[in-house]
MARBA-3410 file (N, C-alpha, C, O; in Angstrom, 1 decimal):
140
-10.7,10.8,-1.9,-9.4,10.3,-2.4,-8.4,10.5,-1.3,-8.3,11.6,-0.7 ~ -7.6,9.5,-1.0,-6.5,9.6,0.0,-5.2,9.9,-0.6,-4.8,9.3,-1.6 ~ -4.5,10.9,0.0,-3.2,11.3,-0.6,-2.0,10.9,0.4,-0.9,11.4,0.3 ~ -2.3,9.9,1.3,-1.3,9.6,2.3,-1.0,8.1,2.3,-1.9,7.3,1.9 ~ 0.2,7.8,2.7,0.6,6.4,2.9,0.7,6.2,4.4,1.1,7.1,5.1
0.2,5.1,4.9,0.3,4.8,6.4,1.7,4.8,6.8,2.6,4.1,6.2 ~ 2.1,5.6,7.9,3.4,5.6,8.4,3.9,4.2,8.8,3.1,3.4,9.3 ~ 5.1,3.9,8.5,5.7,2.6,8.8,6.9,2.3,7.9,7.5,3.2,7.3 ~ 7.4,1.1,7.9,8.5,0.7,7.1,8.0,-0.3,6.0,7.3,-1.2,6.3 ~ 8.5,0.0,4.8,8.1,-0.8,3.6,9.3,-1.3,2.9,10.4,-0.7,2.9
9.2,-2.5,2.3,10.3,-3.1,1.6,10.2,-2.7,0.1,9.1,-2.7,-0.5 ~ 11.3,-2.3,-0.4,11.4,-2.0,-1.8,12.2,-3.1,-2.5,13.4,-3.3,-2.2 ~ 11.5,-3.9,-3.3,12.1,-5.1,-3.9,12.4,-6.2,-2.8,11.5,-6.6,-2.0 ~ 13.7,-6.6,-2.6,14.0,-7.6,-1.7,15.2,-7.2,-0.8,16.3,-7.6,-0.9 ~ 14.9,-6.3,0.2,15.9,-5.7,1.0,16.4,-6.8,2.1,15.7,-7.7,2.4
17.6,-6.6,2.5,18.2,-7.4,3.6,18.5,-6.5,4.8,18.2,-5.3,4.8 ~ 19.1,-7.1,5.8,19.4,-6.3,7.0,20.5,-5.2,6.7,20.6,-4.2,7.4 ~ 21.3,-5.5,5.6,22.3,-4.5,5.3,21.8,-3.5,4.3,22.6,-2.5,4.0 ~ 20.6,-3.6,3.8,20.1,-2.6,2.8,19.9,-1.3,3.4,19.6,-1.1,4.6 ~ 20.0,-0.2,2.6,19.8,1.2,3.1,18.4,1.4,3.5,17.4,0.8,3.0
18.2,2.3,4.4,16.9,2.8,4.9,16.7,4.2,4.3,17.4,5.1,4.7 ~ 15.7,4.4,3.5,15.4,5.7,2.9,14.2,6.2,3.6,13.2,5.5,3.9 ~ 14.2,7.5,3.9,13.1,8.2,4.7,12.3,9.1,3.8,12.9,9.9,3.0 ~ 11.0,9.0,3.9,10.1,9.9,3.1,8.9,10.3,3.9,8.7,9.7,5.0 ~ 8.2,11.2,3.4,6.9,11.7,4.0,5.8,10.7,3.7,6.0,9.9,2.8
4.7,10.8,4.4,3.6,9.9,4.2,2.7,10.4,3.1,1.6,10.0,2.9 ~ 3.2,11.4,2.2,2.4,11.8,1.1,2.6,10.7,0.0,3.7,10.3,-0.3 ~ 1.5,10.3,-0.6,1.5,9.3,-1.6,2.4,9.7,-2.8,3.2,8.8,-3.3 ~ 2.4,10.9,-3.2,3.2,11.4,-4.3,4.7,11.2,-4.0,5.5,10.7,-4.8 ~ 5.1,11.5,-2.8,6.6,11.4,-2.4,6.9,9.9,-2.4,8.0,9.5,-2.9
6.1,9.1,-1.8,6.3,7.6,-1.7,6.5,7.0,-3.1,7.4,6.3,-3.4 ~ 5.5,7.4,-4.0,5.5,6.8,-5.3,6.7,7.3,-6.1,7.4,6.5,-6.9 ~ 7.1,8.6,-6.0,8.3,9.1,-6.7,9.5,8.4,-6.2,10.4,8.1,-7.1 ~ 9.7,8.2,-5.0,10.9,7.5,-4.4,11.0,6.1,-5.0,12.0,5.7,-5.4 ~ 9.9,5.4,-5.0,9.9,4.0,-5.5,10.2,4.0,-7.0,11.0,3.1,-7.5
9.7,4.9,-7.8,9.9,5.0,-9.2,11.4,5.4,-9.5,11.9,5.0,-10.6 ~ 12.0,6.2,-8.7,13.3,6.6,-8.9,14.4,5.6,-8.6,15.5,5.7,-9.0 ~ 14.0,4.5,-8.0,14.9,3.4,-7.6,14.6,2.0,-8.2,14.5,1.1,-7.4 ~ 14.4,2.0,-9.5,14.1,0.6,-10.1,15.2,-0.4,-9.8,16.4,0.0,-10.1 ~ 14.9,-1.5,-9.4,15.9,-2.6,-9.1,16.7,-2.4,-7.8,17.4,-3.3,-7.5
16.5,-1.4,-7.1,17.2,-1.1,-5.9,16.5,-1.9,-4.7,15.3,-1.9,-4.6 ~ 17.3,-2.6,-3.9,16.8,-3.2,-2.7,17.0,-2.3,-1.5,18.1,-1.9,-1.2 ~ 15.9,-1.9,-0.9,16.0,-0.9,0.2,14.8,-1.0,1.1,13.7,-1.6,0.7 ~ 14.9,-0.4,2.3,13.7,-0.2,3.1,13.3,1.3,3.0,14.1,2.2,2.9 ~ 12.0,1.5,3.0,11.5,2.9,3.0,10.8,3.1,4.3,9.8,2.4,4.6
11.2,4.1,5.0,10.6,4.5,6.3,9.7,5.7,6.0,10.2,6.7,5.6 ~ 8.4,5.5,6.2,7.4,6.6,5.9,7.1,7.3,7.2,6.6,6.6,8.2 ~ 7.3,8.6,7.3,7.0,9.4,8.5,5.7,10.3,8.3,5.5,10.8,7.2 ~ 5.0,10.5,9.3,3.8,11.4,9.2,4.4,12.8,9.4,4.9,13.1,10.5 ~ 4.2,13.6,8.4,4.8,15.0,8.4,3.7,16.1,8.4,4.1,17.3,8.3
2.4,15.7,8.5,1.4,16.8,8.4,1.5,17.7,9.6,1.7,17.3,10.7 ~ 1.3,19.0,9.3,1.5,20.0,10.3,0.1,20.5,10.8,0.0,21.4,11.7 ~ -1.0,20.0,10.2,-2.3,20.5,10.6,-2.6,20.2,12.0,-2.5,19.0,12.5 ~ -3.0,21.2,12.8,-3.4,21.0,14.2,-4.7,21.7,14.5,-5.0,22.7,13.9 ~ -5.4,21.2,15.5,-6.7,21.9,15.9,-6.8,21.9,17.4,-6.6,20.9,18.1
-7.3,23.1,17.9,-7.5,23.3,19.3,-9.0,23.4,19.5,-9.6,24.5,19.3 ~ -9.7,22.3,20.0,-11.1,22.3,20.1,-11.6,23.4,21.1,-12.7,24.0,21.0 ~ -10.8,23.7,22.1,-11.2,24.7,23.2,-11.3,26.1,22.6,-12.2,26.8,23.0 ~ -10.6,26.4,21.6,-10.6,27.7,20.9,-11.7,27.8,19.9,-12.1,29.0,19.6 ~ -12.3,26.7,19.4,-13.2,26.7,18.3,-14.6,27.3,18.8,-15.1,26.9,19.9
-15.1,28.2,18.0,-16.4,28.8,18.3,-17.5,28.2,17.4,-18.7,28.6,17.5 ~ -17.2,27.3,16.6,-18.2,26.6,15.7,-18.7,27.5,14.6,-19.8,27.2,14.1 ~ -17.9,28.4,14.1,-18.4,29.3,13.0,-18.4,28.5,11.6,-19.2,28.9,10.7 ~ -17.6,27.5,11.5,-17.6,26.7,10.3,-16.8,27.2,9.1,-16.9,26.7,8.0 ~ -16.1,28.3,9.4,-15.4,29.0,8.3,-14.3,28.0,7.7,-14.1,28.0,6.5
-13.7,27.2,8.6,-12.7,26.2,8.1,-13.3,25.2,7.1,-12.6,24.8,6.2 ~ -14.5,24.8,7.4,-15.2,23.8,6.5,-15.5,24.5,5.1,-15.6,23.8,4.1 ~ -15.8,25.8,5.1,-16.2,26.5,3.9,-15.0,26.7,3.0,-15.1,26.7,1.8 ~ -13.8,27.0,3.6,-12.7,27.4,2.7,-11.7,26.3,2.3,-10.9,26.5,1.5 ~ -11.8,25.2,3.0,-11.0,24.0,2.7,-11.3,23.4,1.4,-12.4,23.0,1.1
-10.3,23.3,0.4,-10.6,22.8,-0.9,-10.8,21.3,-0.9,-11.2,20.7,-1.9 ~ -10.4,20.6,0.2,-10.5,19.1,0.2,-11.3,18.5,1.3,-11.2,17.4,1.7 ~ -12.2,19.3,1.9,-13.1,18.9,2.9,-12.4,18.1,4.1,-12.9,17.1,4.5 ~ -11.3,18.7,4.5,-10.5,18.1,5.6,-11.3,18.3,7.0,-11.3,17.5,7.8 ~ -11.9,19.5,7.1,-12.6,19.8,8.4,-14.1,19.5,8.3,-14.7,19.6,7.2
-14.7,19.3,9.5,-16.1,19.0,9.5,-16.6,19.7,10.8,-15.9,19.9,11.7 ~ -17.9,20.0,10.8,-18.6,20.5,12.1,-19.4,19.3,12.7,-20.2,18.7,12.1 ~ -19.0,19.0,13.9,-19.7,18.0,14.7,-20.0,18.5,16.0,-19.2,19.0,16.8 ~ -21.3,18.4,16.4,-21.8,18.9,17.7,-21.4,20.4,17.9,-21.0,20.7,19.0 ~ -21.5,21.2,16.9,-21.3,22.6,17.0,-19.8,23.0,17.1,-19.5,24.2,17.4
-18.9,22.1,16.8,-17.5,22.4,16.9,-16.8,21.8,15.6,-17.3,20.8,15.1 ~ -15.8,22.4,15.1,-15.0,21.9,14.0,-14.1,20.7,14.5,-13.8,20.6,15.7 ~ -13.7,19.9,13.6,-12.8,18.8,13.9,-12.1,18.4,12.6,-12.6,18.8,11.5 ~ -11.0,17.8,12.7,-10.3,17.3,11.5,-10.9,16.0,11.1,-10.8,15.0,11.8 ~ -11.6,16.0,10.0,-12.3,14.8,9.5,-11.5,13.9,8.6,-11.6,12.7,8.7
-10.7,14.5,7.7,-9.9,13.7,6.8,-8.5,14.3,6.7,-8.2,15.0,5.7 ~ -7.7,14.1,7.7,-6.3,14.6,7.7,-5.5,14.3,6.5,-4.7,15.1,6.0 ~ -5.7,13.1,6.0,-4.9,12.6,4.8,-5.1,13.5,3.6,-4.3,13.5,2.7 ~ -6.3,14.1,3.5,-6.6,15.0,2.3,-6.0,16.4,2.4,-6.0,17.1,1.4 ~ -5.4,16.7,3.6,-4.9,18.1,3.7,-3.7,18.3,2.9,-2.7,17.5,2.9
-3.7,19.4,2.1,-2.5,19.7,1.3,-1.7,20.9,1.9,-0.8,21.4,1.2 ~ -2.1,21.3,3.1,-1.4,22.3,3.8,-1.3,23.7,3.1,-0.3,24.3,3.1 ~ -2.5,24.0,2.5,-2.5,25.3,1.8,-2.7,26.5,2.8,-2.2,27.6,2.5 ~ -3.2,26.2,4.0,-3.3,27.2,5.1,-4.6,28.0,5.1,-4.8,28.9,5.9 ~ -5.5,27.7,4.1,-6.8,28.5,4.1,-7.6,28.4,5.4,-8.2,29.4,5.8
-7.6,27.2,6.0,-8.4,27.1,7.2,-7.8,27.9,8.3,-8.6,28.6,9.0 ~ -6.5,27.9,8.5,-5.9,28.7,9.5,-6.0,30.2,9.3,-6.3,31.0,10.2 ~ -5.8,30.6,8.1,-5.9,32.1,7.8,-7.4,32.6,8.0,-7.5,33.8,8.2 ~ -8.4,31.7,7.9,-9.7,32.2,8.0,-10.4,31.9,9.3,-11.6,32.2,9.6 ~ -9.7,31.2,10.3,-10.2,30.9,11.6,-10.1,32.2,12.5,-9.0,32.6,12.7
-11.3,32.7,12.9,-11.2,33.9,13.7,-10.6,33.8,15.1,-10.3,34.8,15.8 ~ -10.5,32.5,15.6,-10.0,32.3,17.0,-8.7,31.6,17.0,-8.2,31.2,18.1 ~ -8.1,31.4,15.8,-6.8,30.6,15.7,-6.9,29.2,16.3,-5.9,28.7,16.9 ~ -8.0,28.6,16.1,-8.2,27.2,16.6,-7.5,26.2,15.7,-7.2,25.1,16.1 ~ -7.4,26.6,14.4,-6.7,25.8,13.4,-5.3,26.4,13.1,-5.2,27.6,12.9
-4.3,25.5,13.1,-3.0,26.0,12.6,-2.4,25.0,11.7,-2.7,23.8,11.8 ~ -1.6,25.4,10.8,-0.9,24.6,9.8,0.3,25.4,9.3,0.1,26.6,9.1 ~ 1.4,24.8,9.1,2.5,25.5,8.5,2.4,25.4,7.0,3.0,24.5,6.3 ~ 1.7,26.4,6.5,1.4,26.4,5.0,2.7,26.4,4.2,3.6,27.2,4.5 ~ 2.8,25.6,3.2,3.9,25.6,2.3,5.0,24.6,2.7,6.0,24.5,2.0
4.9,23.9,3.8,5.9,22.9,4.1,5.6,21.5,3.6,6.5,20.7,3.5 ~ 4.4,21.3,3.1,4.1,20.0,2.6,4.6,19.7,1.2,5.2,20.6,0.5 ~ 4.4,18.6,0.7,4.9,18.2,-0.6,4.2,19.0,-1.7,4.8,19.1,-2.8 ~ 3.0,19.5,-1.5,2.3,20.3,-2.5,3.2,21.5,-2.9,3.3,21.8,-4.0 ~ 3.7,22.1,-1.8,4.6,23.3,-2.0,5.9,22.9,-2.8,6.3,23.6,-3.6
6.4,21.7,-2.4,7.6,21.3,-3.0,7.4,21.0,-4.5,8.3,21.4,-5.4 ~ 6.3,20.4,-4.9,6.0,20.1,-6.3,5.9,21.4,-7.1,6.4,21.5,-8.2 ~ 5.1,22.3,-6.5,4.9,23.6,-7.2,6.2,24.3,-7.3,6.6,24.8,-8.4 ~ 7.0,24.4,-6.3,8.3,25.1,-6.4,9.2,24.5,-7.4,9.9,25.2,-8.1 ~ 9.3,23.2,-7.4,10.1,22.4,-8.3,9.7,22.7,-9.8,10.5,22.9,-10.6
8.4,22.7,-10.0,7.9,22.9,-11.3,8.2,24.3,-11.8,8.3,24.6,-13.0 ~ 8.3,25.3,-10.9,8.6,26.7,-11.2,10.1,26.9,-11.3,10.6,28.0,-11.6 ~ 10.9,25.8,-11.0,12.3,26.0,-11.1,13.0,26.7,-9.9,14.1,27.2,-10.0 ~ 12.3,26.7,-8.8,12.8,27.4,-7.6,13.7,26.4,-6.9,13.5,25.2,-6.9 ~ 14.7,27.0,-6.2,15.6,26.2,-5.3,14.9,26.0,-4.0,13.8,26.6,-3.7
15.4,25.1,-3.1,14.9,24.8,-1.8,13.5,24.3,-1.8,12.6,24.8,-1.0 ~ 13.2,23.4,-2.8,11.8,22.9,-2.9,11.7,21.6,-2.1,10.7,20.9,-2.4 ~ 12.6,21.3,-1.2,12.5,20.1,-0.5,11.3,20.1,0.4,10.8,21.1,0.9 ~ 10.7,18.9,0.6,9.6,18.7,1.5,9.9,17.7,2.6,11.0,17.3,2.7 ~ 8.9,17.4,3.3,9.0,16.3,4.3,9.9,16.7,5.5,10.6,15.9,6.0
9.8,17.9,5.9,10.7,18.4,7.0,10.1,18.7,8.3,10.8,19.0,9.2 ~ 8.8,18.5,8.5,8.1,18.8,9.7,7.3,17.6,10.2,6.6,17.0,9.5 ~ 7.5,17.3,11.5,6.7,16.3,12.1,5.9,16.9,13.2,6.4,17.7,14.0 ~ 4.6,16.6,13.3,3.7,17.3,14.2,2.8,16.3,14.8,2.6,15.2,14.3 ~ 2.2,16.6,16.0,1.2,15.7,16.6,-0.1,15.7,15.9,-0.5,16.7,15.2
-0.9,14.6,15.9,-2.1,14.5,15.3,-3.3,14.9,16.2,-3.2,14.7,17.4 ~ -4.3,15.5,15.7,-5.5,15.9,16.4,-6.6,15.4,15.4,-6.5,15.5,14.2 ~ -7.7,14.9,16.0,-8.8,14.4,15.2,-10.1,14.6,15.8,-10.2,15.2,16.9 ~ -11.2,14.2,15.1,-12.5,14.4,15.6,-12.8,13.5,16.8,-13.7,13.9,17.6 ~ -12.2,12.4,16.9,-12.5,11.4,18.0,-12.2,11.9,19.3,-12.4,11.2,20.3
END
């Protein structure tokens, strides 16, 4: 299952050149919530990639711990080294980074929308999400 929207600009209803541009994360939940909150509104939605997951192949020793602890099978072992297999499935829990013995995997746990939804449900302040933009690393 994919939890991300392709980064880009999307039309909400029938926007014009003068319509507002709203910015959101590429998390499907954020995108869908924004669209549902604005019924009848004409606007542009700018979707940004905000995932913080990063991988340093040079540091990887191929132990596979990241593949074992990830709840969404984001990481895979290919040719004796880990790689990011399904970046869109990452919920930024940080299990992979906390369990990597060589710090080959890094993620800013708690900055993604999963943390925002949980904090909001618990009635906590500062539950905003979508605040970090990072470079992509992949298996390729």
